[in-house]
Every structure is written in structure tokens, then in C-alpha cells.
PAZA-720693 format. One record per atom (N, C-alpha, C): residue number from 1; residue in three letters; atom name; x, z, y. Coordinates in Angstrom, 2 decimals, padded with zeros to 5 digits. Atoms other than C-alpha are relative to their C-alpha. Layout:
   resi   resn   name         x         z         y
    NUM    ala     CA         X         Z         Y
...
REM end
This chain:
   resi   resn   name         x         z         y
      1    met      N    000.81    000.33   -001.13
      1    met     CA    000.06   -000.08    000.05
      1    met      C    000.83    000.05    001.31
      2    arg      N   -000.96    000.10   -001.22
      2    arg     CA    001.34   -000.85    003.46
      2    arg      C   -000.43    001.20    000.83
      3    asp      N    000.52   -001.04   -001.00
      3    asp     CA    001.34    001.59    006.12
      3    asp      C   -000.84   -000.19    001.19
      4    his      N    000.75    000.62   -000.87
      4    his     CA   -000.10   -000.51    008.60
      4    his      C   -000.69   -001.27   -000.28
      5    glu      N    000.81    001.05    000.33
      5    glu     CA   -002.85   -002.80    007.70
      5    glu      C   -000.51   -000.93    001.04
      6    ile      N    000.05    001.16   -000.93
      6    ile     CA   -003.18   -006.07    009.72
      6    ile      C   -001.61   -000.38    000.04
      7    his      N    001.37    000.54    000.03
      7    his     CA   -007.08   -006.65    010.60
      7    his      C   -000.14   -001.18    000.96
      8    asn      N   -000.05    001.27   -000.61
      8    asn     CA   -007.26   -010.27    011.75
      8    asn      C   -001.35   -000.72   -000.20
      9    thr      N    001.41    000.75    000.38
      9    thr     CA   -011.00   -011.04    010.63
      9    thr      C   -001.01    001.07    000.41
     10    val      N    001.13   -000.55   -000.07
     10    val     CA   -014.33   -009.94    011.52
     10    val      C   -000.98   -000.47   -001.15
     11    val      N    000.74    000.51    001.01
     11    val     CA   -016.49   -010.24    008.30
     11    val      C   -001.50    000.49    000.33
     12    val      N    001.59   -000.17    000.07
     12    val     CA   -020.34   -010.51    008.18
     12    val      C   -000.40    000.11   -001.38
     13    arg      N    000.56   -000.14    001.53
     13    arg     CA   -021.75   -009.09    004.82
     13    arg      C   -001.25    000.47   -000.01
     14    glu      N    001.41   -000.37    000.16
     14    glu     CA   -025.28   -008.91    003.66
     14    glu      C   -000.02    001.47   -000.57
     15    thr      N    000.36   -001.34    000.61
     15    thr     CA   -026.55   -005.40    002.82
     15    thr      C   -001.25   -000.14   -000.86
     16    thr      N    001.12   -000.04    000.87
     16    thr     CA   -029.11   -004.41    000.34
     16    thr      C   -001.06    000.34    000.75
     17    asn      N    000.96   -000.23   -000.94
     17    asn     CA   -031.46   -003.42    003.41
     17    asn      C   -000.53   -001.47    000.64
     18    his      N    000.77    001.30   -000.44
     18    his     CA   -034.02   -006.27    004.45
     18    his      C    000.86   -000.60    001.17
     19    asp      N   -000.54    000.71   -001.29
     19    asp     CA   -032.24   -008.65    006.94
     19    asp      C    000.97    000.79    000.94
     20    gln      N   -000.82   -000.62   -000.68
     20    gln     CA   -029.58   -006.21    007.79
     20    gln      C    001.48   -000.48   -000.44
     21    tyr      N   -001.28    000.60    000.55
     21    tyr     CA   -025.86   -007.20    007.72
     21    tyr      C    001.11    000.92    000.78
     22    ala      N   -001.31   -000.97   -000.29
     22    ala     CA   -022.56   -005.08    008.07
     22    ala      C    000.79   -000.83    000.44
     23    leu      N   -001.31    000.48   -000.52
     23    leu     CA   -019.60   -005.91    010.20
     23    leu      C    001.18    000.94   -000.19
     24    asp      N   -001.17   -000.98    000.38
     24    asp     CA   -016.32   -004.97    009.18
     24    asp      C    001.40   -000.59    000.49
     25    trp      N   -001.32    000.31   -000.32
     25    trp     CA   -012.71   -005.37    010.25
     25    trp      C    000.78   -000.58   -001.33
     26    ala      N   -000.72    000.36    001.30
     26    ala     CA   -010.55   -007.17    007.37
     26    ala      C    001.23   -000.75    000.29
     27    asp      N   -001.16    000.84   -000.30
     27    asp     CA   -007.41   -008.81    006.69
     27    asp      C   -000.20   -001.41   -000.36
     28    asp      N    000.17    001.46    000.18
     28    asp     CA   -007.00   -012.47    006.32
     28    asp      C   -000.46   -000.31   -001.36
     29    asp      N    000.45    000.24    001.47
     29    asp     CA   -007.96   -012.19    002.60
     29    asp      C   -001.42    000.71   -000.17
     30    gly      N    001.23   -000.62    000.12
     30    gly     CA   -011.14   -010.25    003.34
     30    gly      C    000.10    001.26   -000.54
     31    asn      N    000.04   -001.18    000.65
     31    asn     CA   -009.85   -007.10    002.00
     31    asn      C    000.32    001.22    000.89
     32    asn      N   -000.29   -001.05   -000.80
     32    asn     CA   -008.89   -003.56    003.30
     32    asn      C   -000.96    000.07    001.15
     33    thr      N    000.92    000.20   -001.12
     33    thr     CA   -012.13   -003.66    005.34
     33    thr      C   -000.22    001.71    000.62
     34    val      N    000.07   -001.12   -000.70
     34    val     CA   -012.79   -000.95    007.94
     34    val      C   -001.58   -000.44    000.83
     35    his      N    001.26    000.20   -000.69
     35    his     CA   -016.75   -000.60    008.98
     35    his      C   -000.03    000.00    001.55
     36    ile      N    000.20    000.01   -001.70
     36    ile     CA   -017.78   -001.61    012.62
     36    ile      C   -001.17    000.53    000.17
     37    cys      N    001.41   -000.14   -000.35
     37    cys     CA   -021.57   -001.63    012.55
     37    cys      C   -000.92   -000.84   -000.83
     38    tyr      N    001.01    000.87    000.63
     38    tyr     CA   -024.87   -002.93    011.22
     38    tyr      C   -000.70   -000.65    001.03
     39    val      N    000.91    000.92   -000.71
     39    val     CA   -026.76   -005.78    012.72
     39    val      C   -001.18   -000.48   -000.62
     40    phe      N    001.16    000.73    000.53
     40    phe     CA   -030.35   -006.92    012.00
     40    phe      C   -000.08   -001.59    000.44
     41    gly      N    000.01    001.30   -000.23
     41    gly     CA   -030.70   -010.62    011.60
     41    gly      C    001.29   -000.86   -000.08
     42    phe      N   -001.13    000.92    000.26
     42    phe     CA   -028.29   -013.39    010.43
     42    phe      C    000.82   -000.57    001.30
     43    asp      N   -000.47    000.66   -001.10
     43    asp     CA   -028.09   -015.12    013.66
     43    asp      C    000.64    001.14    000.88
     44    asn      N   -000.67   -000.97   -000.85
     44    asn     CA   -027.53   -011.77    015.76
     44    asn      C    001.30    000.55   -000.60
     45    ala      N   -001.13   -000.34    000.76
     45    ala     CA   -024.82   -010.74    013.09
     45    ala      C    001.10   -000.82    000.52
     46    val      N   -000.90    001.09   -000.20
     46    val     CA   -023.05   -014.03    013.63
     46    val      C    000.43    000.27    001.57
     47    arg      N   -000.33    000.19   -001.37
     47    arg     CA   -023.25   -013.82    017.34
     47    arg      C    000.97    001.48    000.53
     48    val      N   -000.45   -001.08    000.13
     48    val     CA   -022.15   -010.11    017.36
     48    val      C    001.55    000.00   -000.60
     49    ala      N   -001.47   -000.06    000.57
     49    ala     CA   -019.13   -010.68    015.10
     49    ala      C    001.02   -001.07    001.01
     50    asn      N   -000.99    000.93   -000.76
     50    asn     CA   -017.90   -013.88    017.38
     50    asn      C    000.07    000.89    001.37
     51    gly      N   -000.42   -000.80   -001.06
     51    gly     CA   -018.40   -011.43    020.35
     51    gly      C    001.12    000.80    000.10
     52    ile      N   -001.17   -000.78    000.22
     52    ile     CA   -016.09   -008.87    018.89
     52    ile      C    001.17   -000.50   -000.29
     53    ala      N   -001.43    000.69    000.34
     53    ala     CA   -013.49   -011.27    017.59
     53    ala      C    000.60   -000.79    001.15
     54    his      N   -000.49    000.70   -001.38
     54    his     CA   -013.22   -012.82    021.13
     54    his      C    001.31    000.71    000.42
     55    glu      N   -001.42   -000.42   -000.57
     55    glu     CA   -009.46   -012.20    021.98
     55    glu      C    000.28    001.31   -000.90
     56    gln      N   -000.51   -001.04    000.71
     56    gln     CA   -009.28   -009.55    019.25
     56    gln      C    000.46   -000.34   -001.32
     57    val      N   -000.25    000.39    001.19
     57    val     CA   -009.08   -011.19    016.03
     57    val      C    000.10   -001.65   -000.11
     58    glu      N    000.00    001.44    000.18
     58    glu     CA   -008.40   -014.85    014.67
     58    glu      C   -001.27   -000.67   -000.49
     59    phe      N    000.94    000.56    001.06
     59    phe     CA   -011.16   -015.37    012.10
     59    phe      C   -001.40    000.68   -000.20
     60    val      N    001.41   -000.39    000.29
     60    val     CA   -015.16   -014.81    011.61
     60    val      C   -000.03   -000.53   -001.32
     61    lys      N    000.47    000.23    001.09
     61    lys     CA   -016.22   -014.67    008.08
     61    lys      C   -001.31    000.29   -000.12
     62    his      N    001.39   -000.33    000.36
     62    his     CA   -019.94   -014.89    007.01
     62    his      C   -000.48   -000.90   -000.96
     63    pro      N    000.44    000.61    000.94
     63    pro     CA   -021.96   -015.86    004.33
     63    pro      C   -000.57   -001.32    000.34
     64    cys      N    000.83    001.24   -000.42
     64    cys     CA   -023.64   -019.43    004.23
     64    cys      C   -001.36    000.41    000.04
     65    cys      N    001.46   -000.29   -000.16
     65    cys     CA   -027.06   -019.48    005.26
     65    cys      C   -000.71   -001.23   -000.24
     66    asp      N    000.93    001.11    000.19
     66    asp     CA   -030.05   -021.73    004.74
     66    asp      C   -000.87   -000.18    001.34
     67    cys      N    000.65    000.01   -001.40
     67    cys     CA   -030.82   -021.47    008.74
     67    cys      C   -000.45   -001.39    000.24
     68    asp      N    000.34    001.20   -000.50
     68    asp     CA   -032.84   -024.17    010.10
     68    asp      C    001.01   -000.48    001.29
     69    asp      N   -000.57    000.08   -001.26
     69    asp     CA   -030.64   -023.61    013.39
     69    asp      C    001.53    000.05   -000.48
     70    ile      N   -001.57    000.02    000.31
     70    ile     CA   -027.06   -024.02    011.54
     70    ile      C    000.64   -000.76    001.12
     71    ala      N   -000.74    000.68   -001.02
     71    ala     CA   -026.15   -026.50    014.16
     71    ala      C    000.27    000.83    001.21
     72    glu      N   -000.02   -000.75   -001.11
     72    glu     CA   -027.00   -024.31    016.93
     72    glu      C    001.33    001.44   -000.11
     73    leu      N   -001.07   -000.96    000.23
     73    leu     CA   -024.74   -021.50    015.34
     73    leu      C    001.29   -000.59    000.06
     74    gln      N   -001.30    000.77    000.00
     74    gln     CA   -021.94   -023.97    014.87
     74    gln      C    000.33   -000.28    001.32
     75    ser      N   -000.15    000.29   -001.37
     75    ser     CA   -022.18   -025.04    018.39
     75    ser      C    000.41    001.28    000.77
     76    ala      N   -000.51   -001.21   -000.66
     76    ala     CA   -021.94   -021.29    019.55
     76    ala      C    001.34    000.38   -000.52
     77    met      N   -001.40   -000.33    000.65
     77    met     CA   -019.04   -020.76    017.31
     77    met      C    001.09   -000.65    000.84
     78    gln      N   -000.93    000.97   -000.74
     78    gln     CA   -017.17   -023.69    018.87
     78    gln      C    000.34    000.21    001.31
     79    glu      N   -000.36   -000.31   -001.49
     79    glu     CA   -017.79   -022.76    022.41
     79    glu      C    000.73    001.38    000.02
     80    asn      N   -000.75   -001.23   -000.08
     80    asn     CA   -016.47   -019.34    021.74
     80    asn      C    001.72   -000.09   -000.51
     81    ala      N   -001.52    000.41    000.42
     81    ala     CA   -013.27   -021.01    019.90
     81    ala      C    000.44   -000.61    001.28
     82    asp      N   -000.55    000.83   -001.14
     82    asp     CA   -012.93   -023.33    022.97
     82    asp      C    000.39    000.88    001.04
     83    glu      N   -000.49   -000.80   -000.83
     83    glu     CA   -012.96   -020.35    025.37
     83    glu      C    001.23    000.85   -000.30
     84    arg      N   -001.18   -000.81    000.45
     84    arg     CA   -010.35   -018.52    023.35
     84    arg      C    001.26   -000.88    000.42
     85    tyr      N   -001.29    000.79   -000.03
     85    tyr     CA   -007.93   -021.28    023.65
     85    tyr      C    000.24   -000.74    001.42
     86    gln      N   -000.09    000.62   -001.44
     86    gln     CA   -008.33   -022.17    027.35
     86    gln      C    001.17    000.74    000.81
     87    leu      N   -000.96   -000.58   -000.75
     87    leu     CA   -005.30   -021.90    029.65
     87    leu      C   -000.57    000.80    001.10
     88    pro      N    000.45   -000.54   -001.31
     88    pro     CA   -005.63   -019.33    032.49
     88    pro      C    000.16   -000.95    001.11
     89    his      N   -000.14    000.95   -001.22
     89    his     CA   -005.86   -021.10    035.90
     89    his      C    001.00    000.69    000.79
REM end
């Protein structure tokens, strides 16, 4: 076991409660998790994870969904990534 774990990922995972998702810090393999919070609704969980990830970690991992608005989610994630890589003025 390492003395200091590197958490470079926010993981969104389903829980056993209806429409509730847990957000965790994790390493790049998704291991060594540390719980952050619970969020209701997949869309909300992904948005919160992206918000937490902004300038904090490199990756957000979440389960696939059969959402009708997957394009909207992908667009929001791309906007977040674009903001992250803009150079300061």
C-alpha cells in the first residue's frame, strides 16, 4: 500500500436506492475510493461530478445510461473540458 494515494478521478456509481448515485474520489483505475456525496438523478450526478472535477482531477467516470438526452450530457461534458484547457488571457 502506498503512503499517499493519488485521486485523479471522480467516479459516479449507482447505489441500491432508487435514482441515487454516489460520487467518489478514485485513482486512475477506479480503485482506492473515498466517498464525496450522494446525488439524486443520473443527469444531476454527472453534472455535479463534472463540477467537482473542474480543475481538481483529470477524469470523470460514470456508468452508461440509456438516457434520451445523452447528446446533451456529452455536450455539457465537452464544454467543461474546453473550459479546462483554455489559456488564461
